[in-house]
C-alpha positions in Angstrom: 73.4 115.9 31.7 76.1 113.1 31.2 78.1 115.3 29.0 78.2 118.1 31.5 79.5 115.8 34.2 82.4 114.5 31.8 83.2 118.0 31.4 83.4 119.0 34.9 85.3 116.2 35.9 87.9 116.6 33.0 88.1 120.2 33.8 88.8 119.3 37.6 91.6 116.8 36.8 93.1 119.6 34.5 93.5 121.8 37.5 94.9 119.4 39.3 97.5 118.4 36.6 98.2 122.1 36.3 98.7 122.6 40.0 101.1 119.5 40.0 103.2 120.7 37.4 103.6 124.2 38.7 104.1 123.4 42.4 107.4 124.7 43.9 109.9 122.2 44.2 111.6 123.2 47.3 114.8 121.5 48.5 114.3 119.8 51.9 117.9 120.4 53.7 116.8 118.5 56.8 119.5 116.6 58.2 118.1 113.1 58.2 121.2 111.0 57.3 118.9 108.4 55.6 120.7 105.7 53.5 117.4 105.4 51.3 116.7 109.0 50.3 118.1 111.6 47.8 117.6 114.6 49.7 120.8 116.9 50.2 121.6 115.6 53.7 121.1 112.0 53.5 123.4 109.4 52.8 122.7 107.2 49.9 125.6 107.9 47.7 127.7 107.2 50.6 126.0 104.0 51.4 126.0 103.0 47.6 129.7 103.1 47.5 130.3 100.8 50.3 130.5 97.7 48.5 133.0 99.2 46.1 135.2 100.2 49.3 134.9 96.8 50.8 135.8 94.5 48.1 131.9 94.0 47.7 131.6 92.6 51.5 128.0 92.4 52.6 126.2 95.1 54.0 123.5 94.4 56.6 121.3 97.0 58.0 120.3 97.2 61.8 116.5 98.1 61.9 116.4 97.6 65.6 118.5 98.9 68.6 121.9 97.3 68.7 121.2 95.3 71.8 118.2 93.8 70.1 120.4 92.6 67.4 123.5 91.6 69.4 120.7 89.4 71.1 120.0 87.7 67.8 123.7 87.5 67.0 124.3 85.5 70.1 122.1 82.9 68.7 123.6 82.5 65.2 126.9 80.8 64.4 130.1 82.6 65.0 130.8 84.7 61.9 133.8 86.6 61.0 134.8 89.9 61.9 132.6 92.8 60.8 132.7 96.5 60.8 130.0 98.7 62.6 129.0 101.9 60.8 126.9 104.9 62.0 126.2 108.0 60.5 123.7 110.8 61.8 123.3 114.2 63.2 122.9 113.1 67.0 124.2 109.7 67.9 121.4 108.7 70.0 122.0 104.8 70.7 120.6 104.3 74.0 122.8 103.0 77.2 122.0 99.3 76.9 122.4 99.3 73.2 126.1 100.9 73.7 127.1 98.5 76.4 126.3 95.8 73.9 128.4 97.7 71.4 131.4 97.9 73.4 131.5 94.0 74.1 131.1 93.5 70.6 134.1 95.4 69.6 136.1 94.4 72.2 136.1 91.0 70.5 137.9 92.3 67.6 135.5 94.2 65.8 135.6 97.9 64.6 133.1 100.9 64.6 133.1 103.7 62.7 130.6 106.6 64.2 130.2 110.0 62.7 127.9 112.4 64.4 127.9 115.9 65.6 127.1 115.1 69.4 127.6 111.9 71.6 125.7 111.0 74.5 127.7 111.4 77.7 128.0 107.7 78.7 129.5 107.0 75.0 132.3 110.0 75.9 132.5 108.8 79.4 133.2 104.9 78.3 135.7 105.6 75.5 137.4 108.5 77.4 137.0 111.6 74.7 135.2 115.1 75.2 133.7 117.1 72.3 133.1 120.8 71.9 131.3 122.7 69.5 132.4 125.5 67.5 129.8 128.2 66.3 130.5 129.4 62.7 128.8 132.3 61.0 125.2 132.1 59.8 126.6 132.4 56.3 127.9 129.5 54.2 131.7 128.8 55.5 134.4 126.9 53.4 136.3 124.4 55.5 139.5 122.0 54.6 139.9 119.0 56.5 143.1 117.1 56.8 144.3 113.4 57.6 147.5 113.0 59.9 150.5 111.9 58.1 148.6 111.8 54.5 148.3 114.3 51.8 144.5 113.9 51.2 142.4 117.0 52.2 138.6 117.7 51.4 137.5 121.5 51.1 133.8 121.8 51.3 131.3 124.5 51.8 129.1 123.7 55.0 125.5 124.0 54.4 124.4 123.7 58.3 124.5 126.8 60.2 124.9 125.4 63.3 128.8 124.9 63.1 131.6 122.1 63.3 132.0 120.0 66.2 135.6 118.7 67.4 137.3 116.4 69.7 139.2 117.9 72.8 142.5 116.6 73.5 142.3 113.1 75.1 145.1 110.8 75.9 142.8 108.0 75.1 142.3 108.7 71.3 144.7 108.8 68.7 144.4 111.8 66.2 143.6 110.9 62.9 142.5 114.1 61.3 141.9 117.7 61.8 140.4 120.9 60.4 141.3 124.5 60.5 139.0 126.5 62.5 138.4 130.5 61.5 140.9 131.5 64.6 143.5 129.4 62.5 143.7 126.4 65.4 143.6 122.9 64.7 140.4 121.1 65.6 140.7 117.2 66.0 137.7 115.7 64.1 138.6 112.2 63.7 140.3 109.8 66.2 140.7 106.4 66.9 140.0 104.6 69.9 141.3 101.3 70.9 139.0 99.1 72.8 140.3 95.6 73.8 140.8 93.9 70.8 138.9 96.3 68.8 138.8 99.8 67.7 136.3 102.8 67.8 136.7 105.5 65.0 135.1 108.8 65.9 134.4 111.3 63.5 132.7 115.0 64.3 131.6 116.0 60.9 129.1 113.8 59.6 128.1 116.1 56.8 130.9 115.3 54.3 129.5 111.9 54.1 126.0 113.5 52.9 124.9 113.2 49.2 125.3 116.9 48.7 128.9 117.1 49.6 129.7 113.7 48.2 128.3 114.8 44.8 129.8 118.5 45.2 133.4 117.1 46.3 136.2 117.4 44.1 138.6 115.6 46.1 137.7 111.7 46.9 141.0 110.6 48.5 140.0 112.1 51.8 136.9 109.8 52.2 138.4 106.8 50.5 141.3 107.0 53.3 138.8 107.5 56.2 136.9 104.6 55.5 140.4 102.4 54.3 141.0 102.5 58.1 138.2 99.8 58.8 138.9 96.2 57.6 137.8 94.7 54.7 135.1 92.7 56.4 131.4 92.7 56.2 129.5 96.1 57.3 126.6 96.2 59.8 125.1 99.6 59.2 122.9 101.4 61.7 120.1 103.2 60.1 119.7 106.8 61.5 115.8 106.1 60.7 114.3 103.0 61.9 112.0 101.5 59.4 110.7 98.1 59.8 111.8 96.2 56.4 108.5 94.5 55.9 106.6 97.8 55.6 109.0 99.4 53.9 108.5 96.7 50.9 104.8 97.7 50.9 103.8 98.9 47.4 101.7 101.7 48.9 104.6 102.8 51.4 106.8 102.8 48.5 104.2 105.1 46.4 104.2 107.3 49.1 107.9 107.9 49.7 108.4 109.3 46.0 106.7 112.5 45.3 105.9 111.8 41.5 104.1 108.4 42.5 102.6 110.0 45.5 100.9 112.9 43.6 100.1 110.1 40.9 98.4 108.1 43.7 96.2 111.0 45.1 95.2 112.2 41.4 93.8 108.5 41.0 92.1 108.6 44.3 90.7 112.2 43.6 89.6 111.1 40.1 87.6 107.9 41.3 86.2 110.0 44.0 84.9 112.6 41.3 83.5 109.8 39.1 81.6 108.2 42.1 80.1 111.6 42.9 78.7 112.4 39.4 77.7 109.0 39.0 75.8 108.5 42.4 72.4 108.3 40.7 70.4 105.1 41.6 70.0 102.8 38.9 67.6 100.0 39.6 64.4 98.9 38.2 61.0 100.0 39.7 59.7 97.9 42.3 56.3 96.9 42.3 53.7 97.9 44.7 52.8 94.9 46.9 49.2 95.3 48.0 49.1 94.2 51.7 46.8 91.2 52.5 43.1 91.4 53.2 41.6 90.6 56.5 39.0 87.9 55.7 38.7 87.0 59.0 35.3 89.3 59.3 33.9 87.9 56.0 34.7 84.2 57.3 32.9 85.0 60.7 30.0 86.3 58.3 29.8 83.2 56.4 29.7 80.8 59.4 27.2 82.7 61.1 25.1 82.7 58.0 25.5 79.1 57.8 24.2 78.5 61.4 21.5 81.0 61.2 20.0 79.4 57.7 20.4 75.9 59.5 18.8 77.2 62.4 21.4 75.8 64.5 21.3 78.2 67.5 22.6 75.7 70.0 26.0 75.3 68.1 26.0 79.4 67.9 25.4 79.3 71.9 28.2 76.8 72.3 30.8 78.6 70.0 30.1 81.9 72.0 30.6 80.5 74.9 33.9 78.8 73.9 34.9 82.2 72.5 34.3 83.8 75.5 35.9 81.5 77.7 39.0 81.6 75.6 39.2 85.2 76.0 39.0 85.0 79.8 42.0 82.5 79.7 44.1 84.8 77.4 43.5 88.4 78.9 43.1 87.6 82.6 44.9 84.2 83.0 42.4 82.6 84.7 41.6 78.9 84.5 38.1 78.3 83.4 38.0 74.6 84.0 36.0 75.3 87.2 33.4 77.9 87.1 33.1 78.2 90.8 32.8 81.3 93.3 36.5 81.7 93.5 36.6 82.0 89.6 33.7 84.4 89.9 35.7 86.5 92.5 38.8 86.8 90.5 37.1 87.7 87.3 35.2 90.4 88.7 38.1 91.9 90.6 40.3 92.0 87.3 37.6 93.0 85.0 35.9 95.4 87.1 32.5 94.2 86.6 30.3 93.4 89.7 30.3 90.1 91.0 26.4 90.0 90.8 26.7 90.4 87.1 29.5 87.9 86.9 27.9 85.5 89.0 24.5 85.8 86.6 26.7 85.6 83.4 28.6 82.4 84.7 25.4 80.7 85.9 23.7 81.1 82.4 27.2 79.5 81.0 26.9 76.9 83.3 23.3 76.0 82.1 23.4 76.7 78.7 26.5 74.2 78.2 24.3 71.6 79.5 21.3 72.2 77.5 20.1 72.1 74.1 18.1 75.1 72.6 15.9 75.2 69.5 15.0 78.9 69.7 16.8 81.9 69.4 15.9 83.7 72.8 18.7 81.9 74.6 21.5 83.2 72.1 19.8 86.7 72.4 19.9 86.5 76.0 23.4 85.2 76.1 24.7 87.6 73.8 23.2 90.6 75.9 25.4 89.6 79.0 28.7 89.0 77.3 28.1 92.4 75.7 27.5 94.0 78.9 30.6 92.1 80.2 32.8 93.8 77.3 31.2 97.3 78.1 32.2 97.0 81.5 35.6 95.8 80.8 36.6 98.6 78.4 36.0 101.0 80.9 
């Protein structure tokens, strides 16, 4: 039986391994822009290059809203100028956080924001407007240029939605553009001064993704775009907010990597199958414990025999009376200290016996308590009266 269980478990595990080995490796093309992941539309390659572009300056991730992070900075010693970078499909910063970012940039910091769309209050505050150029569903090749610089970038867009661009704006300085299918210049990179700082707005975030970074043949364009920022430390606003303490959890790391995740599932399934096939109860036989015998009857017989052999009828009478009165106290909750008329009335009412019968029994008990008997006749008479009381009481 044990060998059959082992074979069954081995067969199930083998099937799971074959299923894992033959599963389809479908590529996830979701535009998540996560700097920690290697999917085509994530930004891990770009993020890993930041220290090289900024002379090994520190890169700090912002996992909270910018407003919360700004409140934290206010409690810290004054630091050097920093660069704020955000790359996402939709720049979904909340109004309060953007107000804090405006104030932060006004002190001389710089912000680089690349996204396909921006909230209205962002565009109103910085004085620019965007539009969207719908492209054909098929893959389309685009070329992006920089103003007054020879660096270009040719890429084939994998996003079927199209390209975003900045409309003409007096507040923005044009820094880059692409040529639309109508052979028109579409501005996609601008600089907008804000007090002592500056905002750089880029409307084609796809070029910073893993796929486009690895497929690009010209690297001058990207390095030139980033070179507009100062060589200062970087604040990276993560596209996907993840608690850093949770992200360091071993289980979270295992589930984030597909091979480790499947290995973890296989381990859990194997343990479950092992427990299923080894669920027999394994314990020693529990001995049968005989219940304790009721020796009360034997004790009563022994005591009664002693009294009978000694002809101690009076002792039996007194014990019979004591036992009867104890029963009255425990069952009817009546005091037996005074066996008077009130006691007779209450006992007759509670027991269902007639008052005459109760009075006769009580009178007999009172007399027998104060006398000594040497024959068995009084004992027999007392026992008959008590038995008559019990029979009526049971009814």
